[in-house]
C-alpha positions as CSV (number, residue, x, y, z in Angstrom):
1,M,-23.7,-33.5,-4.0
2,I,-22.6,-30.7,-6.4
3,S,-21.9,-31.9,-9.9
4,L,-19.0,-30.8,-12.1
5,T,-21.6,-29.2,-14.4
6,T,-22.9,-27.0,-11.6
7,I,-19.3,-26.0,-10.5
8,W,-18.4,-25.1,-14.1
9,S,-21.6,-23.1,-14.4
10,I,-20.7,-21.1,-11.3
11,V,-17.1,-20.5,-12.5
12,T,-18.3,-19.3,-15.9
13,K,-20.8,-16.9,-14.3
14,L,-18.1,-15.5,-12.0
15,L,-15.7,-15.1,-14.9
16,D,-18.5,-13.3,-16.9
17,I,-19.0,-10.9,-14.0
18,C,-15.2,-10.3,-13.6
19,V,-14.8,-9.5,-17.3
20,I,-17.7,-7.1,-17.3
21,W,-16.3,-5.3,-14.2
22,A,-12.9,-5.1,-15.8
23,M,-14.4,-3.5,-18.9
24,F,-16.3,-1.0,-16.8
25,Y,-13.1,-0.2,-14.8
26,F,-11.1,0.3,-18.0
27,L,-13.9,2.5,-19.5
28,L,-14.1,4.7,-16.4
29,K,-10.4,4.9,-16.1
30,N,-10.1,6.3,-19.6
31,L,-13.2,8.5,-19.2
32,K,-11.5,10.6,-16.5
33,N,-8.4,11.0,-18.7
34,N,-10.2,12.1,-21.9
35,V,-12.2,15.3,-21.9
36,K,-14.1,14.4,-25.1
37,M,-15.0,11.0,-23.8
38,V,-16.4,12.5,-20.7
39,L,-18.6,14.8,-22.8
40,I,-19.8,11.7,-24.8
41,F,-20.7,9.9,-21.5
42,K,-22.6,12.9,-20.1
43,G,-24.5,13.2,-23.4
44,I,-25.5,9.5,-23.3
45,V,-26.6,9.8,-19.7
46,W,-28.8,12.8,-20.5
47,L,-30.4,11.0,-23.4
48,L,-31.3,8.0,-21.2
49,V,-32.8,10.4,-18.6
50,I,-34.9,12.2,-21.2
51,K,-36.0,8.8,-22.6
52,L,-37.2,7.7,-19.2
53,L,-39.0,11.0,-18.7
54,S,-40.7,10.6,-22.1
55,V,-42.0,7.1,-21.1
56,F,-43.1,8.3,-17.6
57,L,-44.9,11.5,-19.0
58,N,-46.1,9.7,-22.1
59,L,-44.3,12.1,-24.5
60,Y,-44.9,10.2,-27.7
61,T,-43.0,12.4,-30.2
62,V,-40.0,12.8,-28.0
63,G,-40.0,9.1,-27.4
64,V,-40.0,8.3,-31.1
65,L,-37.2,10.7,-31.8
66,L,-35.1,9.3,-29.0
67,E,-35.7,5.8,-30.3
68,Y,-34.1,6.8,-33.6
69,I,-31.2,8.5,-31.8
70,I,-30.6,5.5,-29.6
71,S,-30.8,3.1,-32.6
72,W,-28.4,5.1,-34.8
73,G,-26.4,6.7,-32.0
74,P,-23.7,4.1,-31.7
75,I,-22.9,4.3,-35.4
76,A,-22.8,8.1,-35.3
77,I,-20.5,8.0,-32.2
78,I,-18.1,5.6,-34.0
79,I,-18.0,7.9,-37.1
80,V,-17.7,11.3,-35.3
81,F,-15.4,10.2,-32.5
82,Q,-13.2,7.9,-34.5
83,P,-9.9,9.5,-33.3
84,E,-10.8,9.2,-29.6
85,I,-11.8,5.5,-30.1
86,R,-8.6,4.8,-32.0
87,N,-6.6,6.4,-29.2
88,V,-8.3,4.2,-26.6
89,L,-7.6,1.1,-28.7
90,E,-4.0,2.1,-29.2
91,Q,-3.6,2.6,-25.5
92,I,-4.9,-1.0,-24.9
93,G,-2.3,-2.2,-27.4
94,R,0.5,-0.2,-25.8
95,T,-0.4,-1.5,-22.3
96,Q,1.9,-4.3,-21.1
97,L,1.8,-6.4,-18.0
98,L,5.6,-6.2,-17.6
99,G,8.0,-3.4,-18.5
100,R,9.6,-3.6,-21.9
101,H,13.0,-2.7,-20.6
102,K,15.1,-4.1,-17.8
103,V,14.3,-2.8,-14.3
104,L,17.1,-0.5,-13.3
105,T,19.2,-1.4,-10.3
106,V,19.6,1.1,-7.4
107,D,23.0,2.2,-8.7
108,E,21.6,2.7,-12.3
109,R,18.6,4.7,-11.0
110,E,20.9,6.9,-9.0
111,R,23.2,7.5,-12.0
112,V,20.2,8.3,-14.3
113,A,18.8,10.7,-11.7
114,F,22.2,12.3,-11.1
115,E,22.8,12.9,-14.9
116,I,19.3,14.3,-15.4
117,M,19.4,16.5,-12.4
118,S,22.8,17.9,-13.4
119,A,21.3,18.8,-16.8
120,I,18.2,20.2,-15.3
121,E,20.1,22.5,-12.9
122,H,22.2,23.9,-15.7
123,L,19.2,24.3,-18.0
124,K,17.2,26.0,-15.3
125,K,20.0,28.4,-14.4
126,Q,20.5,29.3,-18.1
127,R,16.7,29.4,-18.8
128,I,17.0,26.9,-21.6
129,G,13.7,25.2,-22.5
130,A,13.7,21.4,-22.3
131,L,11.3,18.4,-22.4
132,I,12.6,15.0,-21.3
133,V,10.3,12.0,-21.4
134,I,11.2,8.8,-19.6
135,E,9.5,5.7,-20.7
136,R,8.1,3.3,-18.2
137,N,5.9,0.2,-18.8
138,M,3.9,1.6,-21.8
139,S,5.8,1.8,-25.1
140,L,6.6,5.2,-26.7
141,Q,7.5,3.7,-30.0
142,E,5.0,5.7,-31.9
143,Y,6.7,8.9,-30.8
144,I,10.2,7.4,-31.3
145,A,9.6,6.3,-34.9
146,P,9.7,9.7,-36.7
147,T,12.6,11.2,-34.5
148,T,16.3,11.4,-34.8
149,K,17.7,8.2,-33.2
150,L,20.6,8.5,-30.8
151,Y,20.8,5.3,-28.6
152,A,23.4,6.9,-26.4
153,D,24.4,6.5,-22.8
154,I,22.6,9.1,-20.7
155,S,24.8,12.1,-19.7
156,S,24.2,15.6,-18.5
157,Q,26.5,17.0,-21.2
158,L,24.6,15.3,-24.0
159,L,21.2,16.5,-22.7
160,E,22.5,20.1,-22.3
161,A,23.9,20.0,-25.9
162,I,20.6,18.8,-27.4
163,F,18.5,21.6,-25.9
164,L,21.1,24.3,-26.4
165,P,19.9,26.7,-29.3
166,P,20.4,26.8,-32.2
167,N,20.7,23.0,-32.2
168,P,18.0,21.9,-34.7
169,L,16.7,19.4,-32.2
170,H,16.3,21.8,-29.2
171,D,12.5,22.4,-29.8
172,G,11.6,18.8,-29.6
173,G,11.6,16.3,-26.7
174,V,14.1,13.7,-25.7
175,I,13.0,10.2,-24.9
176,I,14.9,8.0,-22.4
177,Q,14.5,4.3,-22.2
178,G,16.1,2.6,-19.2
179,D,19.6,4.3,-18.9
180,K,19.8,5.3,-22.6
181,I,18.8,8.4,-24.5
182,T,16.9,6.8,-27.4
183,C,16.1,9.8,-29.5
184,A,15.7,13.6,-29.8
185,G,13.4,15.9,-31.6
186,A,10.3,14.0,-30.5
187,V,6.9,15.7,-30.9
188,F,4.0,14.9,-28.5
189,K,0.3,15.6,-28.7
190,T,-0.6,18.5,-26.5
191,S,-3.2,18.1,-23.7
192,M,-6.7,19.3,-24.5
193,N,-7.6,19.6,-20.8
194,P,-9.6,22.8,-20.4
195,N,-8.5,23.1,-16.7
196,V,-4.8,23.7,-17.8
197,N,-3.6,27.3,-17.2
198,K,-3.7,29.1,-20.5
199,K,-0.4,30.8,-19.6
200,L,1.4,27.5,-19.9
201,G,3.3,27.0,-23.2
202,T,3.5,24.1,-25.7
203,R,6.2,22.2,-23.7
204,H,4.0,22.0,-20.6
205,R,0.9,21.0,-22.6
206,A,2.9,18.4,-24.5
207,S,4.3,17.0,-21.2
208,L,0.8,16.7,-19.8
209,G,-0.4,15.2,-23.1
210,V,2.1,12.4,-23.0
211,A,1.3,11.8,-19.3
212,E,-2.4,11.5,-20.1
213,E,-1.9,9.0,-22.9
214,T,0.9,6.9,-21.3
215,D,2.5,6.2,-17.9
216,A,5.7,8.1,-18.9
217,I,7.4,10.7,-16.7
218,A,7.7,14.1,-18.5
219,L,10.3,16.6,-17.2
220,V,9.9,20.3,-18.3
221,V,12.2,23.3,-18.0
222,S,10.5,26.6,-18.9
223,E,12.4,28.7,-21.4
224,E,10.8,32.0,-20.2
225,T,11.0,31.6,-16.5
226,G,13.4,28.7,-15.8
227,R,10.7,27.0,-13.7
228,I,10.9,23.2,-13.6
229,S,7.9,20.8,-13.6
230,I,7.1,17.1,-13.8
231,A,4.0,15.6,-15.5
232,C,3.0,12.1,-14.6
233,D,-0.1,10.1,-13.9
234,N,-2.3,12.6,-15.7
235,Y,-1.1,15.5,-13.5
236,L,1.3,18.4,-14.0
237,H,3.4,19.2,-10.9
238,Y,4.3,22.8,-11.8
239,N,7.1,25.1,-10.5
240,L,8.9,22.6,-8.3
241,T,12.0,23.4,-6.3
242,L,15.2,21.5,-7.1
243,D,14.8,19.3,-4.0
244,E,11.1,18.6,-4.8
245,F,12.0,17.8,-8.4
246,R,14.9,15.5,-7.4
247,N,12.8,13.6,-4.8
248,M,9.9,13.2,-7.1
249,L,12.1,12.0,-10.0
250,I,13.8,9.4,-7.9
251,D,10.5,8.2,-6.5
252,E,8.9,7.9,-9.9
253,L,11.9,6.0,-11.3
254,K,11.4,3.2,-8.9
255,P,9.5,0.3,-10.3
256,K,5.9,0.3,-9.0
257,T,5.7,-3.5,-9.2
258,N,8.7,-5.7,-8.7
259,V,7.7,-9.0,-10.4
260,F,11.3,-10.1,-10.9
261,Y,14.3,-8.5,-9.1
262,D,17.8,-9.2,-8.2
263,A,18.8,-10.2,-4.7
264,D,21.6,-7.7,-4.8
265,E,19.2,-4.9,-5.5
266,S,16.9,-6.0,-2.7
267,E,19.8,-5.9,-0.2
268,G,20.9,-2.5,-1.5
269,E,17.5,-1.0,-0.9
270,E,17.3,-2.4,2.6
271,N,20.6,-0.7,3.4
272,E,19.6,2.7,2.2
């Protein structure tokens, strides 16, 4: 007969394995999104390979040097790569199991998409540069804090007015939370991804930067060409048509996980 002690021991071991796998999953997920972290990981792998070769080939001097590097390496990594480590910890702090804001109903999503698309079409036609970032589950509070607060109902006229030069806020980005325009003049970190086309400007790099650090949707209108793009899930969908842009925006606005939902909304989606 299996005792309670044995069952508890098995449960704790399974929990231990699950926690380790969760840590590895989060580490690998962040590695693919951070170029510098990838370089760190490759460097560590190469050091371990050289260490194994030094043991196998009996390279005494190389082995001693690597022992010192391995012993003091973690401290050096913490010191040298402090900004990257801080960004990962901040990302953990920003991640939430449930969205901060209410889940938009079908009608609210359609209205938000309609107002944004009306503004995008006008800005594209007039070749007026714009960057609109829509918050999803991860908070954008660090970007909102230093901006000009609006807390206004979303409307195409307001979006167009914000980005129309010489408005002092036209160079920054707009952040939308739910169906409200929270702020304007937001500044985002630009992506350091070396694979990004060097011809792309600051707006496109900023949109990809916020998409790499958060789960937000970043909408871009090029000032030079009038081309429209969407950055989300660590990828920049460049030079979309209006139909492609509209369909992708509507799809990304839908909640990925409906933990709580209204019966009316469920019925509305079934009738679409």
